[in-house]
VEXGUKOL-614810 format. One record per residue (C-alpha): x, y, z; residue in three letters. Coordinates in pm, 1 decimal. Each point is the difference from the previous one (the first is absolute). Layout:
[r [X; Y; Z]; Ala] ...
//
This chain:
[r [856.9; 3018.8; 156.4]; Phe] [r [-180.9; 329.8; 53.4]; Val] [r [62.9; 109.7; -359.1]; Glu] [r [-123.5; -336.2; -127.5]; Tyr] [r [-315.5; 15.8; 213.7]; Ala] [r [-66.6; 355.0; -119.0]; Lys] [r [26.9; -108.6; -364.5]; Asn] [r [-235.1; -292.3; 72.1]; Glu] [r [-265.4; 241.0; 129.0]; Gly] [r [14.7; -130.7; 357.6]; Leu] [r [32.3; 348.7; 152.7]; Phe] [r [-220.3; 304.0; -17.8]; Ser] [r [67.5; 365.0; 78.8]; Gly] [r [251.3; 62.0; 277.2]; Asp] [r [35.9; -367.9; 90.6]; Glu] [r [332.3; -37.2; -182.6]; Val] [r [212.5; 220.3; 224.2]; Ser] [r [-171.3; -122.0; 316.7]; Asp] [r [47.5; -363.4; -97.9]; Tyr] [r [367.3; 57.2; -83.0]; Arg] [r [60.1; 151.0; 344.1]; Glu] [r [-191.0; -278.9; 173.9]; Asn] [r [191.9; -264.0; -195.7]; Phe] [r [335.8; 152.9; 98.7]; Leu] [r [-107.6; -13.7; 364.6]; Arg] [r [-142.9; -352.4; -10.3]; Ser] [r [265.5; -167.1; -221.6]; Tyr] [r [68.5; -294.2; -31.8]; Pro] [r [-374.3; -32.0; 61.2]; Phe] [r [-259.7; 146.7; -234.0]; Lys] [r [-194.3; 282.8; 172.8]; Pro] [r [-323.1; -200.0; -9.1]; Glu] [r [163.6; -276.7; 206.1]; Val] [r [51.1; 236.5; 292.8]; Ile] [r [-339.7; 168.2; -48.0]; Asp] [r [-189.3; -330.9; -12.7]; Thr] [r [169.7; -145.9; 306.1]; Leu] [r [-12.2; 316.6; 207.9]; Tyr] [r [-343.3; 136.1; -93.7]; Lys] [r [-200.0; -315.8; -78.5]; Arg] [r [153.6; -289.6; 192.5]; Trp] [r [110.7; 241.4; 270.4]; Gly] [r [-363.7; 89.3; 65.8]; Ser] [r [-56.0; -344.0; 157.6]; Tyr] [r [24.2; 27.8; 379.8]; Pro] [r [217.0; -314.9; 2.5]; Thr] [r [250.0; 148.2; -246.6]; Phe] [r [253.1; 230.6; 165.3]; Gln] [r [54.5; 265.3; -264.2]; Arg] [r [369.9; 77.8; 29.6]; Thr] [r [125.8; -315.9; 164.2]; Arg] [r [-234.7; -225.1; -199.3]; Gly] [r [94.6; 156.9; -332.7]; Val] [r [373.0; -17.9; 74.4]; Leu] [r [-22.2; -362.9; 112.2]; Arg] [r [-192.9; -103.8; -312.8]; Leu] [r [229.6; 192.7; -233.7]; Leu] [r [307.5; -160.8; 155.9]; Ser] [r [-144.5; -346.7; -67.1]; Val] [r [-81.3; 99.1; -359.8]; Val] [r [352.1; 134.0; -57.6]; Val] [r [153.4; -315.3; 142.0]; His] [r [-216.6; -212.6; -231.1]; Asp] [r [113.3; 203.2; -305.2]; Leu] [r [375.8; 10.6; 70.9]; Leu] [r [83.1; -240.5; -282.0]; Asp] [r [-233.1; 171.7; -252.0]; Lys] [r [131.8; 243.8; -258.2]; Ser] [r [-275.3; 263.6; -2.8]; Ile] [r [22.4; 381.1; -35.7]; Pro] [r [-246.3; 76.8; 281.2]; Phe] [r [-251.2; -174.9; 224.3]; Ile] [r [-370.6; 2.8; -87.3]; Arg] [r [-304.8; -126.8; 187.4]; Leu] [r [-6.7; -280.6; -255.5]; Gly] [r [346.1; -110.5; 115.1]; Asp] [r [-133.7; -101.2; 341.4]; Phe] [r [45.6; -376.3; -11.5]; Asn] [r [-325.6; -136.8; 140.8]; Leu] [r [152.3; -348.4; -18.8]; Asn] [r [238.8; 106.8; 276.2]; Asn] [r [-148.1; -129.7; 327.2]; Asp] [r [123.2; 292.4; 205.5]; Glu] [r [-134.9; 264.8; -238.6]; Ile] [r [-333.6; -178.0; -37.1]; Arg] [r [-42.0; -47.7; 375.6]; Arg] [r [83.7; 364.0; 63.6]; Glu] [r [-285.3; 102.9; -229.4]; Leu] [r [-276.4; -249.6; 69.7]; Ile] [r [16.7; 37.4; 377.6]; Lys] [r [-176.9; 334.8; -57.4]; His] [r [-266.1; -123.4; -245.6]; Ile] [r [-78.8; -359.8; 94.6]; Gly] [r [145.2; -348.5; -40.5]; Gln] [r [-241.0; -88.2; -285.0]; Glu] [r [211.2; 219.2; -226.1]; Trp] [r [286.2; -250.1; 9.3]; Ser] [r [-191.1; -248.0; -216.6]; Ser] [r [-136.2; 278.4; -223.0]; Ile] [r [354.5; 125.7; -66.3]; Ile] [r [113.3; -351.3; -87.5]; Ala] [r [-292.6; -72.1; -230.5]; Gln] [r [12.3; 326.0; -194.8]; Asp] [r [362.1; 120.5; 18.3]; Ile] [r [274.5; -230.1; 128.9]; Thr] [r [-71.7; -365.4; -80.8]; Ser] [r [130.3; -150.4; -324.7]; Lys] [r [-356.9; -45.5; -124.3]; Glu] [r [-120.1; 344.1; 110.0]; Ser] [r [-168.4; 238.2; -239.2]; Gly] [r [286.5; 247.6; 32.4]; Ala] [r [255.6; -261.8; -110.5]; Lys] [r [-221.7; -94.9; -295.4]; Lys] [r [-4.7; 365.2; -105.3]; Val] [r [381.7; 13.7; 37.3]; Asp] [r [37.3; -286.4; -246.9]; Met] [r [-276.3; 116.0; -232.9]; Gly] [r [167.5; 327.6; -94.8]; Leu] [r [242.7; 26.8; -290.8]; Gly] [r [353.8; -129.8; 48.5]; Ser] [r [141.6; 352.9; 27.2]; Ser] [r [-217.7; 65.0; 308.6]; Tyr] [r [48.6; -331.5; 182.0]; Lys] [r [315.1; 109.2; 189.3]; Pro] [r [-199.8; 280.1; 164.9]; Tyr] [r [-261.8; -240.7; 146.7]; Lys] [r [-263.8; 266.8; -44.9]; Leu] [r [-290.2; -221.4; 105.9]; Gly] [r [159.1; -52.1; 340.5]; Thr] [r [125.3; 358.0; 33.1]; Val] [r [-333.8; 160.8; -92.3]; Val] [r [-207.8; -236.4; 217.2]; Ser] [r [236.7; 56.0; 294.7]; Thr] [r [-30.7; 375.4; -49.5]; Thr] [r [-379.5; -25.1; -5.7]; Ile] [r [13.1; -210.8; 316.2]; Phe] [r [219.5; 252.1; 180.4]; Met] [r [-240.0; 284.8; -85.0]; Thr] [r [-313.6; -195.1; 97.5]; Ser] [r [6.9; 70.7; 374.0]; Phe] [r [-31.7; 283.2; 243.1]; Ser] [r [-117.5; 34.1; 354.6]; Gly] [r [-213.7; 292.3; -120.8]; Arg] [r [-174.1; -196.6; -273.5]; Gly] [r [198.9; 126.7; -299.4]; Glu] [r [60.0; -270.8; -259.8]; Lys] [r [132.0; -33.2; -350.0]; Gly] [r [156.5; 239.5; -245.6]; Ser] [r [-61.3; 122.2; -353.2]; Ser] [r [154.5; -153.7; -309.7]; Ile] [r [224.1; 306.1; -37.2]; Arg] [r [120.6; -32.4; 359.2]; Glu] [r [59.3; -371.8; -47.6]; Thr] [r [204.9; 68.4; -312.6]; Lys] [r [210.0; 257.1; 183.8]; Leu] [r [52.9; -259.7; 273.9]; Asn] [r [128.3; -279.8; -224.5]; Val] [r [150.3; 123.3; -328.1]; Val] [r [362.6; 1.8; -107.7]; Tyr] [r [134.0; 233.2; -272.0]; Pro] [r [92.8; -312.1; -202.6]; Glu] [r [-357.8; -54.8; -117.6]; Phe] [r [-316.1; 193.5; -86.6]; Ser] [r [-244.3; 52.0; 284.9]; Ser] [r [-283.4; -109.9; -232.1]; Asn] [r [87.3; -365.3; 64.0]; Val] [r [-132.3; 45.5; 355.2]; Ile] [r [-350.8; 41.2; -144.5]; Asp] [r [34.4; -348.4; -147.9]; Thr] [r [139.3; -139.4; 324.9]; Val] [r [-290.5; 140.9; 204.3]; Ile] [r [-252.7; -135.7; -249.9]; Ser] [r [162.4; -346.0; 18.8]; Asn] [r [6.7; 7.8; 379.5]; Leu] [r [-371.7; 82.1; 5.3]; Lys] [r [-52.7; -320.9; -198.8]; Glu] [r [231.7; -221.2; 206.9]; Lys] [r [-18.1; 108.2; 364.3]; Leu] [r [-269.4; -123.5; 237.4]; Phe] [r [12.1; 270.4; 266.4]; Tyr] [r [57.8; 322.3; -191.6]; Ile] [r [-312.0; 212.1; 20.6]; Ser] [r [-238.8; 21.9; -295.0]; Asp] [r [-48.4; 367.1; 85.4]; Glu] [r [351.3; 142.4; 17.6]; Gly] [r [371.6; -65.0; 39.4]; Leu] [r [3.7; -152.8; 346.5]; Phe] [r [-17.3; -343.0; 161.7]; Phe] [r [-286.8; -124.9; 213.7]; Thr] [r [-35.0; -310.3; 215.0]; Asn] [r [-313.6; -101.6; -193.2]; Gln] [r [33.9; -196.5; -324.8]; Pro] [r [-73.2; 201.1; -311.7]; Asn] [r [-198.5; -89.9; -309.8]; Leu] [r [286.8; -211.0; -138.9]; Asn] [r [-7.5; -221.9; 309.7]; Arg] [r [-379.7; -34.0; -20.3]; Met] [r [19.0; -94.7; -368.1]; Ile] [r [254.6; -274.6; 62.7]; Ile] [r [-204.5; -140.4; 289.2]; Ala] [r [-311.3; -10.0; -219.3]; Arg] [r [192.0; -151.5; -291.7]; Glu] [r [100.6; -293.6; 218.0]; Glu] [r [-365.8; -102.6; 35.6]; Ser] [r [-80.3; 14.7; -373.6]; Ile] [r [-9.4; -341.1; -169.8]; Ser] [r [67.8; -99.6; -360.4]; Glu] [r [-373.0; -60.3; -37.4]; Asp] [r [-68.4; 358.6; 108.5]; Asn] [r [248.3; 125.8; -259.1]; Ile] [r [-153.2; -212.7; -274.6]; Tyr] [r [-351.5; 120.6; 84.7]; Glu] [r [119.4; 360.9; -21.1]; Glu] [r [164.0; -68.8; -336.5]; Glu] [r [-327.0; -142.6; -135.4]; Ile] [r [-192.1; 297.4; 137.7]; Arg] [r [232.3; 244.2; -177.1]; Ile] [r [-16.7; -195.1; -326.7]; Ile] [r [-380.1; -9.3; 9.6]; Lys] [r [-14.5; 372.7; 69.3]; Ala] [r [206.6; 66.7; -312.4]; His] [r [-150.7; -253.2; -243.2]; Val] [r [-346.8; 135.7; 69.3]; Ser] [r [106.7; 282.4; -231.5]; Arg] [r [44.7; -234.5; -298.9]; Thr] [r [-358.1; -73.2; -115.1]; Pro] [r [105.1; -122.8; -345.7]; Arg] [r [168.9; -306.9; 148.0]; Phe] [r [-128.2; -301.5; 183.5]; Lys] [r [247.7; -22.0; 286.7]; Val] [r [145.4; -313.8; 159.6]; Tyr] [r [210.6; 43.7; 311.9]; Ile] [r [254.4; -272.2; 76.5]; His] [r [-180.5; -288.8; -174.6]; Pro] [r [136.1; -342.1; 98.9]; Arg] [r [-109.9; -205.5; -303.2]; Phe] [r [-39.7; 67.9; -372.4]; His] [r [-359.5; -119.8; 10.9]; Arg] [r [-80.2; 289.6; 233.5]; Asp] [r [42.9; 242.1; -294.7]; Ile] [r [-286.5; -7.4; -250.8]; Ser] [r [65.2; -59.1; -370.1]; Asp] [r [-206.8; 278.7; -154.9]; Thr] [r [56.5; 290.9; -235.5]; Ser] [r [-6.3; 267.2; 272.1]; Glu] [r [328.1; 155.6; 114.4]; Leu] [r [140.3; -148.3; 318.5]; Lys] [r [254.5; 142.6; 245.2]; Leu] [r [167.7; -276.4; 197.6]; Ile] [r [194.7; 125.7; 302.7]; Ile] [r [251.4; -258.3; 118.0]; Leu] [r [206.1; -28.7; 316.2]; Asn] [r [301.0; -131.8; -191.2]; Lys] [r [239.5; 137.0; -259.3]; Ser] [r [-151.4; -169.9; -309.7]; Lys] [r [-303.1; -215.3; -89.5]; Pro] [r [16.2; -374.9; -39.4]; Asp] [r [-26.9; -106.1; -365.1]; Ile] [r [-316.7; -195.5; 82.1]; Glu] [r [-183.9; 327.4; 64.7]; Phe] [r [55.3; 92.7; -365.6]; Leu] [r [-58.9; -338.0; -156.7]; Glu] [r [-272.8; -163.8; 204.2]; Lys] [r [-347.5; 55.4; 133.9]; Tyr] [r [-73.0; -298.3; 218.6]; Gly] [r [33.1; -313.4; -216.3]; Glu] [r [-36.8; 197.1; -325.1]; Asn] [r [247.7; 216.6; -195.6]; Pro] [r [-49.4; 373.9; 57.7]; Arg] [r [-153.9; 174.2; -301.0]; Val] [r [10.2; 371.0; 98.6]; Tyr] [r [364.7; 24.2; 100.5]; Arg] [r [46.0; 355.4; -123.7]; Asn] [r [-258.2; 130.1; 246.4]; Thr] [r [225.8; -78.5; 296.1]; Leu] [r [209.3; 280.3; 146.8]; Ile] [r [224.3; -94.8; 291.6]; Phe] [r [120.6; 232.0; 272.3]; Leu] [r [290.6; -164.4; 183.3]; Cys] [r [210.4; 98.9; 298.5]; Ile] [r [358.8; 121.9; -7.6]; Asp] [r [188.2; -248.7; 218.5]; Glu] [r [262.7; 265.5; 78.7]; Asn] [r [-266.9; 220.4; 159.2]; Gln] [r [-208.4; -267.1; 174.0]; Lys] [r [177.2; 19.0; 336.3]; Glu] [r [-1.5; 380.6; -0.2]; Thr] [r [-371.6; 8.9; -78.3]; Phe] [r [-72.4; -243.4; 283.4]; Ser] [r [203.4; 219.6; 235.4]; Phe] [r [-200.6; 309.3; -97.5]; Tyr] [r [-331.2; -181.1; 41.2]; Leu] [r [100.1; -110.9; 349.1]; Lys] [r [90.4; 357.9; 93.9]; Lys] [r [-323.6; 130.7; -151.2]; Leu] [r [-205.0; -247.3; 206.1]; Leu] [r [194.1; 98.5; 312.1]; Ala] [r [-74.3; 367.6; -63.6]; Leu] [r [-368.7; -67.2; -54.6]; Lys] [r [-8.1; -196.8; 324.9]; Ser] [r [159.0; 289.6; 189.2]; Ile] [r [-223.5; 257.1; -165.5]; Asp] [r [-311.5; -195.5; 95.3]; Gly] [r [102.5; -66.5; 360.6]; Asp] [r [-196.9; 248.0; 209.1]; Lys] [r [184.3; -106.1; 316.4]; Lys] [r [324.7; 152.6; -123.8]; Leu] [r [55.6; 356.7; 110.8]; Lys] [r [150.7; 124.1; -325.0]; Leu] [r [33.3; 373.5; -33.7]; Thr] [r [-166.6; 163.7; -296.5]; Glu] [r [342.1; 74.0; -151.0]; Ala] [r [103.1; -365.8; 11.1]; Val] [r [-334.9; -137.6; -111.2]; Ser] [r [-51.0; 219.6; -301.9]; Tyr] [r [348.9; 96.6; -108.1]; Thr] [r [199.3; -320.2; 56.0]; His] [r [-265.2; -266.4; -57.5]; Leu] [r [-124.8; 162.4; -318.6]; Arg] [r [355.2; 51.9; -124.7]; Ala] [r [81.2; -370.0; 53.9]; His] [r [-325.0; -120.7; -158.3]; Glu] [r [38.5; 226.7; -302.9]; Thr] [r [359.2; -105.9; -55.1]; Arg] [r [-79.1; -370.8; 26.3]; His] 
//
């Protein structure tokens, strides 16, 4: 493992020999398991350093007896195990039980969605669950320390069977899926993040709101086409004039009705060749509606002065979402 981690660039300077020695002493646990429990969790007055660490590790070992794994990582702590979860949350607060379930352990959690969303060769490693559990375990300290770097997280979770670069993808996906991972680093908080706010706002957005936004966007773009007379979502063929000027007809369906080409009210249409139709792609309609809903949610959040968004969240995350959508 140490040679693999060295080749992956997860060590610097003299760390290799020190890590090897620490690993030999801590095996079957990774060194960071002992360090995190003893130095971070052990800094809580309610957590007895030696006795508390030994008791928790014994429960973890018992839970993993039927697992074929080369060593035990922080990510192998089964937060679905009642005894393990209780042992942890009694130091940080009962509200964390529901947060763990929502983001990490339930079948519909963001971590499980990330597990299934990775390529088939990565699914057996359950990297969404392992990485999110690792981030959870490094999120707490009685002294206020929280979180770890991407490099430290990689060192915590990787196996020599795969490239450590996949962890970058996993972390990115978790940032999109989890509700309580911080927008400002790799640690959990008990306050919902931007993803949770977006979903809450999306639930209040109606189909009428989405349609109005679609029309607004269309109007903003067609204002740049002065050579055309523009018609947006006309309902009847008589709504489109029969003149020699060029006309751009934007429809909310995949193709125009034949009457639009042949008729103008009760009369046959004379200037058929002046009609240019812009129609929707049915395969993209649902996706576009989804993006419009998210865009409206983001605008609502951005304009809500009551929200105490940090500058990093407001400008980095909101702008990134709006630009992408």
